[in-house]
BALOBA-1460 file (C-alpha; in Angstrom, 3 decimals):
// residues 255
<rec num="1" residu="m" x="87.448" y="121.384" z="185.121"/>
<rec num="2" residu="s" x="84.848" y="120.967" z="187.886"/>
<rec num="3" residu="k" x="81.304" y="119.808" z="187.316"/>
<rec num="4" residu="r" x="80.075" y="123.176" z="188.613"/>
<rec num="5" residu="n" x="82.132" y="125.074" z="186.030"/>
<rec num="6" residu="t" x="80.774" y="122.804" z="183.304"/>
<rec num="7" residu="q" x="77.198" y="123.541" z="184.366"/>
<rec num="8" residu="q" x="77.894" y="127.285" z="184.529"/>
<rec num="9" residu="r" x="79.470" y="127.257" z="181.069"/>
<rec num="10" residu="r" x="76.527" y="125.368" z="179.572"/>
<rec num="11" residu="h" x="74.078" y="127.736" z="181.244"/>
<rec num="12" residu="t" x="75.947" y="130.669" z="179.692"/>
<rec num="13" residu="i" x="75.864" y="129.004" z="176.276"/>
<rec num="14" residu="l" x="72.060" y="128.739" z="176.531"/>
<rec num="15" residu="t" x="71.865" y="132.388" z="177.592"/>
<rec num="16" residu="e" x="73.890" y="133.387" z="174.507"/>
<rec num="17" residu="l" x="71.556" y="131.322" z="172.340"/>
<rec num="18" residu="n" x="68.478" y="132.945" z="173.854"/>
<rec num="19" residu="n" x="69.968" y="136.396" z="173.237"/>
<rec num="20" residu="f" x="71.328" y="135.896" z="169.720"/>
<rec num="21" residu="g" x="69.688" y="132.728" z="168.363"/>
<rec num="22" residu="e" x="73.013" y="131.271" z="167.240"/>
<rec num="23" residu="v" x="76.502" y="130.535" z="168.590"/>
<rec num="24" residu="t" x="79.687" y="129.236" z="166.984"/>
<rec num="25" residu="v" x="82.332" y="126.895" z="168.337"/>
<rec num="26" residu="d" x="85.007" y="129.478" z="167.586"/>
<rec num="27" residu="q" x="83.124" y="132.204" z="169.440"/>
<rec num="28" residu="l" x="82.548" y="130.008" z="172.510"/>
<rec num="29" residu="t" x="86.122" y="128.748" z="172.547"/>
<rec num="30" residu="k" x="87.371" y="132.331" z="172.841"/>
<rec num="31" residu="m" x="84.671" y="133.332" z="175.316"/>
<rec num="32" residu="f" x="85.525" y="130.548" z="177.778"/>
<rec num="33" residu="d" x="89.208" y="130.231" z="176.909"/>
<rec num="34" residu="t" x="88.834" y="126.496" z="176.446"/>
<rec num="35" residu="s" x="89.289" y="123.887" z="173.711"/>
<rec num="36" residu="e" x="87.045" y="123.175" z="170.739"/>
<rec num="37" residu="v" x="86.680" y="119.591" z="171.994"/>
<rec num="38" residu="t" x="85.196" y="120.834" z="175.274"/>
<rec num="39" residu="i" x="82.758" y="123.171" z="173.514"/>
<rec num="40" residu="r" x="81.637" y="120.445" z="171.107"/>
<rec num="41" residu="k" x="80.962" y="118.162" z="174.079"/>
<rec num="42" residu="d" x="78.912" y="120.948" z="175.676"/>
<rec num="43" residu="l" x="76.857" y="121.403" z="172.525"/>
<rec num="44" residu="s" x="76.361" y="117.638" z="172.160"/>
<rec num="45" residu="a" x="75.176" y="117.344" z="175.759"/>
<rec num="46" residu="l" x="72.786" y="120.291" z="175.402"/>
<rec num="47" residu="e" x="71.404" y="118.936" z="172.136"/>
<rec num="48" residu="k" x="70.877" y="115.532" z="173.775"/>
<rec num="49" residu="s" x="68.886" y="117.281" z="176.490"/>
<rec num="50" residu="g" x="66.702" y="118.894" z="173.820"/>
<rec num="51" residu="l" x="67.931" y="122.434" z="174.520"/>
<rec num="52" residu="l" x="69.440" y="123.376" z="171.144"/>
<rec num="53" residu="l" x="70.125" y="122.161" z="167.604"/>
<rec num="54" residu="r" x="73.656" y="121.496" z="166.393"/>
<rec num="55" residu="k" x="74.779" y="122.838" z="163.035"/>
<rec num="56" residu="y" x="78.112" y="122.908" z="161.269"/>
<rec num="57" residu="g" x="80.489" y="125.039" z="163.318"/>
<rec num="58" residu="g" x="78.083" y="125.759" z="166.148"/>
<rec num="59" residu="a" x="74.452" y="125.615" z="167.238"/>
<rec num="60" residu="i" x="71.121" y="127.400" z="166.901"/>
<rec num="61" residu="s" x="68.096" y="127.842" z="169.149"/>
<rec num="62" residu="l" x="65.255" y="125.374" z="168.905"/>
<rec num="63" residu="p" x="62.356" y="126.536" z="166.709"/>
<rec num="64" residu="k" x="59.449" y="127.722" z="168.862"/>
<rec num="65" residu="e" x="57.169" y="124.922" z="167.710"/>
<rec num="66" residu="i" x="59.709" y="122.385" z="168.952"/>
<rec num="67" residu="v" x="60.217" y="124.170" z="172.251"/>
<rec num="68" residu="n" x="56.500" y="124.336" z="172.881"/>
<rec num="69" residu="h" x="56.029" y="120.635" z="172.286"/>
<rec num="70" residu="n" x="59.284" y="119.373" z="173.666"/>
<rec num="71" residu="s" x="58.847" y="117.157" z="176.755"/>
<rec num="72" residu="n" x="61.456" y="115.448" z="178.850"/>
<rec num="73" residu="d" x="61.485" y="111.829" z="177.709"/>
<rec num="74" residu="v" x="62.925" y="110.744" z="181.018"/>
<rec num="75" residu="s" x="60.395" y="111.090" z="183.809"/>
<rec num="76" residu="k" x="61.430" y="112.325" z="187.223"/>
<rec num="77" residu="r" x="60.839" y="108.823" z="188.545"/>
<rec num="78" residu="k" x="63.138" y="107.226" z="185.976"/>
<rec num="79" residu="n" x="65.733" y="109.885" z="186.629"/>
<rec num="80" residu="q" x="65.723" y="109.289" z="190.390"/>
<rec num="81" residu="i" x="66.051" y="105.539" z="189.873"/>
<rec num="82" residu="a" x="68.922" y="106.155" z="187.456"/>
<rec num="83" residu="k" x="70.672" y="108.461" z="189.950"/>
<rec num="84" residu="c" x="70.278" y="105.906" z="192.717"/>
<rec num="85" residu="a" x="71.803" y="103.218" z="190.489"/>
<rec num="86" residu="a" x="74.679" y="105.464" z="189.408"/>
<rec num="87" residu="d" x="75.564" y="106.014" z="193.070"/>
<rec num="88" residu="l" x="76.535" y="102.319" z="193.186"/>
<rec num="89" residu="i" x="79.374" y="102.886" z="190.706"/>
<rec num="90" residu="k" x="82.893" y="103.458" z="191.983"/>
<rec num="91" residu="d" x="85.799" y="105.140" z="190.224"/>
<rec num="92" residu="h" x="87.620" y="102.918" z="187.723"/>
<rec num="93" residu="h" x="84.780" y="100.395" z="187.567"/>
<rec num="94" residu="r" x="84.216" y="98.376" z="184.418"/>
<rec num="95" residu="i" x="80.480" y="98.460" z="183.739"/>
<rec num="96" residu="i" x="77.859" y="97.541" z="181.154"/>
<rec num="97" residu="i" x="74.935" y="99.866" z="180.490"/>
<rec num="98" residu="d" x="72.236" y="98.076" z="178.520"/>
<rec num="99" residu="s" x="69.887" y="99.929" z="176.187"/>
<rec num="100" residu="g" x="66.736" y="101.445" z="177.643"/>
<rec num="101" residu="r" x="65.342" y="104.795" z="178.767"/>
<rec num="102" residu="t" x="66.027" y="104.359" z="182.473"/>
<rec num="103" residu="t" x="69.517" y="102.956" z="181.982"/>
<rec num="104" residu="s" x="70.286" y="105.757" z="179.499"/>
<rec num="105" residu="a" x="69.314" y="108.279" z="182.169"/>
<rec num="106" residu="m" x="72.229" y="107.016" z="184.269"/>
<rec num="107" residu="v" x="74.797" y="108.642" z="181.998"/>
<rec num="108" residu="g" x="74.066" y="112.126" z="183.275"/>
<rec num="109" residu="h" x="74.872" y="110.951" z="186.795"/>
<rec num="110" residu="v" x="78.282" y="109.391" z="186.147"/>
<rec num="111" residu="s" x="80.101" y="112.519" z="184.992"/>
<rec num="112" residu="n" x="81.919" y="112.714" z="188.338"/>
<rec num="113" residu="k" x="83.231" y="109.137" z="188.123"/>
<rec num="114" residu="k" x="86.880" y="108.731" z="187.194"/>
<rec num="115" residu="g" x="88.432" y="106.126" z="184.936"/>
<rec num="116" residu="l" x="85.232" y="104.304" z="183.968"/>
<rec num="117" residu="v" x="85.242" y="101.659" z="181.263"/>
<rec num="118" residu="v" x="81.729" y="101.359" z="179.844"/>
<rec num="119" residu="m" x="80.416" y="98.736" z="177.449"/>
<rec num="120" residu="t" x="77.059" y="99.364" z="175.791"/>
<rec num="121" residu="n" x="74.935" y="98.062" z="172.944"/>
<rec num="122" residu="s" x="73.140" y="101.408" z="172.638"/>
<rec num="123" residu="l" x="74.190" y="104.192" z="170.260"/>
<rec num="124" residu="s" x="72.290" y="106.675" z="172.395"/>
<rec num="125" residu="v" x="74.223" y="105.689" z="175.525"/>
<rec num="126" residu="a" x="77.527" y="105.764" z="173.626"/>
<rec num="127" residu="n" x="76.835" y="109.283" z="172.315"/>
<rec num="128" residu="q" x="75.942" y="110.550" z="175.781"/>
<rec num="129" residu="l" x="79.083" y="109.003" z="177.260"/>
<rec num="130" residu="n" x="81.178" y="110.606" z="174.535"/>
<rec num="131" residu="a" x="79.873" y="114.026" z="175.584"/>
<rec num="132" residu="l" x="81.105" y="113.652" z="179.178"/>
<rec num="133" residu="e" x="84.152" y="115.664" z="180.191"/>
<rec num="134" residu="s" x="85.308" y="112.769" z="182.374"/>
<rec num="135" residu="e" x="85.945" y="110.898" z="179.095"/>
<rec num="136" residu="p" x="85.180" y="107.287" z="180.062"/>
<rec num="137" residu="t" x="86.566" y="104.528" z="177.883"/>
<rec num="138" residu="i" x="83.677" y="103.454" z="175.640"/>
<rec num="139" residu="l" x="83.280" y="99.916" z="174.287"/>
<rec num="140" residu="m" x="80.563" y="98.993" z="171.763"/>
<rec num="141" residu="t" x="79.213" y="95.499" z="171.257"/>
<rec num="142" residu="g" x="78.562" y="95.811" z="167.531"/>
<rec num="143" residu="g" x="76.237" y="93.155" z="166.127"/>
<rec num="144" residu="t" x="72.860" y="93.276" z="164.401"/>
<rec num="145" residu="w" x="70.728" y="96.386" z="164.883"/>
<rec num="146" residu="d" x="67.356" y="95.614" z="166.468"/>
<rec num="147" residu="p" x="64.875" y="98.448" z="165.813"/>
<rec num="148" residu="t" x="62.500" y="97.191" z="168.523"/>
<rec num="149" residu="s" x="64.973" y="97.667" z="171.360"/>
<rec num="150" residu="e" x="67.034" y="100.272" z="169.456"/>
<rec num="151" residu="s" x="70.183" y="98.360" z="170.271"/>
<rec num="152" residu="f" x="72.700" y="95.922" z="168.853"/>
<rec num="153" residu="q" x="71.914" y="92.259" z="169.446"/>
<rec num="154" residu="g" x="72.900" y="88.850" z="168.123"/>
<rec num="155" residu="q" x="75.840" y="86.473" z="168.118"/>
<rec num="156" residu="v" x="78.485" y="89.052" z="167.208"/>
<rec num="157" residu="a" x="77.454" y="91.224" z="170.163"/>
<rec num="158" residu="e" x="77.453" y="88.190" z="172.450"/>
<rec num="159" residu="q" x="80.951" y="87.139" z="171.378"/>
<rec num="160" residu="v" x="82.300" y="90.638" z="171.987"/>
<rec num="161" residu="i" x="80.806" y="90.736" z="175.487"/>
<rec num="162" residu="k" x="82.304" y="87.322" z="176.310"/>
<rec num="163" residu="s" x="85.783" y="88.715" z="175.641"/>
<rec num="164" residu="y" x="85.588" y="90.928" z="178.737"/>
<rec num="165" residu="d" x="84.665" y="90.834" z="182.389"/>
<rec num="166" residu="f" x="82.873" y="93.602" z="184.266"/>
<rec num="167" residu="d" x="82.186" y="94.805" z="187.777"/>
<rec num="168" residu="q" x="78.546" y="95.703" z="187.173"/>
<rec num="169" residu="l" x="75.715" y="95.338" z="184.668"/>
<rec num="170" residu="f" x="72.911" y="97.912" z="184.653"/>
<rec num="171" residu="i" x="69.842" y="96.631" z="182.849"/>
<rec num="172" residu="g" x="66.145" y="97.450" z="182.675"/>
<rec num="173" residu="a" x="63.053" y="95.263" z="182.337"/>
<rec num="174" residu="d" x="59.579" y="95.428" z="180.837"/>
<rec num="175" residu="g" x="58.129" y="93.566" z="183.788"/>
<rec num="176" residu="i" x="58.929" y="91.915" z="187.092"/>
<rec num="177" residu="d" x="57.605" y="88.434" z="187.843"/>
<rec num="178" residu="i" x="57.999" y="88.165" z="191.593"/>
<rec num="179" residu="e" x="58.374" y="84.393" z="191.472"/>
<rec num="180" residu="r" x="60.551" y="84.019" z="188.361"/>
<rec num="181" residu="g" x="62.592" y="87.148" z="187.629"/>
<rec num="182" residu="t" x="62.736" y="89.973" z="185.088"/>
<rec num="183" residu="t" x="60.647" y="89.723" z="181.944"/>
<rec num="184" residu="t" x="60.646" y="91.403" z="178.552"/>
<rec num="185" residu="f" x="58.511" y="91.844" z="175.447"/>
<rec num="186" residu="n" x="61.631" y="91.383" z="173.316"/>
<rec num="187" residu="e" x="62.345" y="87.789" z="172.322"/>
<rec num="188" residu="l" x="66.054" y="88.592" z="171.878"/>
<rec num="189" residu="i" x="67.207" y="87.779" z="175.391"/>
<rec num="190" residu="g" x="70.526" y="86.060" z="174.577"/>
<rec num="191" residu="l" x="72.672" y="89.183" z="174.917"/>
<rec num="192" residu="s" x="71.115" y="90.151" z="178.254"/>
<rec num="193" residu="q" x="71.932" y="86.733" z="179.646"/>
<rec num="194" residu="v" x="75.526" y="86.904" z="178.395"/>
<rec num="195" residu="m" x="75.881" y="90.363" z="179.938"/>
<rec num="196" residu="a" x="74.741" y="88.926" z="183.278"/>
<rec num="197" residu="e" x="77.230" y="86.065" z="183.006"/>
<rec num="198" residu="v" x="80.268" y="88.348" z="182.591"/>
<rec num="199" residu="a" x="79.335" y="90.824" z="185.348"/>
<rec num="200" residu="r" x="80.085" y="90.283" z="189.016"/>
<rec num="201" residu="e" x="77.011" y="92.300" z="190.012"/>
<rec num="202" residu="v" x="73.723" y="92.556" z="188.096"/>
<rec num="203" residu="i" x="71.623" y="95.620" z="188.873"/>
<rec num="204" residu="v" x="68.099" y="95.915" z="187.471"/>
<rec num="205" residu="l" x="66.467" y="99.336" z="187.137"/>
<rec num="206" residu="v" x="62.677" y="99.311" z="186.974"/>
<rec num="207" residu="e" x="59.735" y="101.485" z="187.966"/>
<rec num="208" residu="s" x="57.453" y="100.038" z="190.632"/>
<rec num="209" residu="e" x="54.457" y="100.051" z="188.283"/>
<rec num="210" residu="k" x="56.139" y="97.279" z="186.299"/>
<rec num="211" residu="i" x="56.447" y="95.014" z="189.328"/>
<rec num="212" residu="g" x="53.929" y="92.177" z="189.127"/>
<rec num="213" residu="r" x="53.538" y="92.608" z="185.367"/>
<rec num="214" residu="k" x="53.917" y="89.095" z="183.965"/>
<rec num="215" residu="i" x="55.292" y="88.844" z="180.438"/>
<rec num="216" residu="p" x="56.004" y="85.453" z="178.796"/>
<rec num="217" residu="n" x="59.701" y="86.066" z="178.030"/>
<rec num="218" residu="l" x="61.811" y="85.478" z="181.138"/>
<rec num="219" residu="e" x="65.002" y="87.501" z="180.766"/>
<rec num="220" residu="l" x="66.942" y="87.040" z="184.009"/>
<rec num="221" residu="a" x="66.020" y="84.587" z="186.753"/>
<rec num="222" residu="w" x="66.350" y="85.909" z="190.287"/>
<rec num="223" residu="h" x="69.459" y="83.866" z="191.056"/>
<rec num="224" residu="k" x="71.270" y="85.982" z="188.439"/>
<rec num="225" residu="v" x="70.139" y="89.336" z="189.893"/>
<rec num="226" residu="h" x="71.927" y="90.955" z="192.826"/>
<rec num="227" residu="t" x="70.143" y="94.316" z="193.174"/>
<rec num="228" residu="l" x="66.823" y="95.817" z="192.108"/>
<rec num="229" residu="v" x="66.633" y="99.621" z="192.050"/>
<rec num="230" residu="t" x="63.058" y="100.900" z="191.958"/>
<rec num="231" residu="d" x="60.963" y="103.745" z="193.409"/>
<rec num="232" residu="n" x="59.108" y="104.041" z="196.687"/>
<rec num="233" residu="g" x="55.869" y="102.907" z="195.060"/>
<rec num="234" residu="i" x="56.798" y="99.296" z="195.805"/>
<rec num="235" residu="s" x="54.814" y="97.701" z="198.632"/>
<rec num="236" residu="e" x="56.576" y="96.354" z="201.698"/>
<rec num="237" residu="q" x="55.099" y="92.906" z="201.037"/>
<rec num="238" residu="i" x="56.551" y="92.714" z="197.523"/>
<rec num="239" residu="k" x="59.841" y="94.119" z="198.737"/>
<rec num="240" residu="q" x="60.122" y="91.352" z="201.328"/>
<rec num="241" residu="s" x="59.189" y="88.739" z="198.715"/>
<rec num="242" residu="l" x="62.072" y="89.894" z="196.516"/>
<rec num="243" residu="i" x="64.460" y="89.946" z="199.454"/>
<rec num="244" residu="l" x="63.516" y="86.321" z="200.121"/>
<rec num="245" residu="q" x="64.581" y="85.627" z="196.516"/>
<rec num="246" residu="g" x="68.046" y="86.877" z="197.504"/>
<rec num="247" residu="v" x="67.662" y="90.281" z="195.821"/>
<rec num="248" residu="n" x="68.869" y="93.495" z="197.435"/>
<rec num="249" residu="v" x="66.095" y="96.067" z="196.952"/>
<rec num="250" residu="i" x="66.933" y="99.782" z="196.822"/>
<rec num="251" residu="c" x="64.102" y="102.332" z="196.683"/>
<rec num="252" residu="a" x="64.793" y="105.750" z="195.204"/>
<rec num="253" residu="a" x="62.930" y="108.568" z="196.938"/>
<rec num="254" residu="t" x="60.447" y="109.838" z="194.337"/>
<rec num="255" residu="e" x="57.421" y="112.094" z="194.439"/>
């Protein structure tokens, strides 16, 4: 089924919810003449976007107090960076998507990619991938849950990653040290470095406001980074400095 049909179906589901306040999987399956699996993926995707609440056998509208206070956690800037990064992925690529808000935003832009194999240490990313109709193969690192980064970390996760090889790693950063590389508040940097080792291309997604922010924990030195995807808030001087470090800089067009 085409991406357009998927969007139309999900729009209709929201219209039904607005009209009646509740829908069931059985009802929607008959309405669209499709499978229960497809409808459940639709409901999961819409819930992830904060547009409804799942319940057993269907979904209900969001309570008004939630709707009134619900804000999109992913800013337009993050979303544009994520889209720009997703455009670098080819069909049948084997990729790693690290935990993080900007990297998570990529998932919505890979639904048209065929035959992807995606490794992640993020439950949020895994759940979003599972809702895609393109049905990528999902690999999870396992390991020790780190509440700070909301991801799996540790030796078990590192050993799992080392068992594979990947075309691309997509990873975020808390800061960019122009002279040294990407930096992070999190002291658990072992998994990030292993991810970089097993990927042929390392792509960092970061907003321009984080560039020049120096944080003590160096995560990835520049010689390990191939591409930096940021927004057009980056200055030409800094851009050229990063290019001199051997980094390909891509600027997403943002407002």
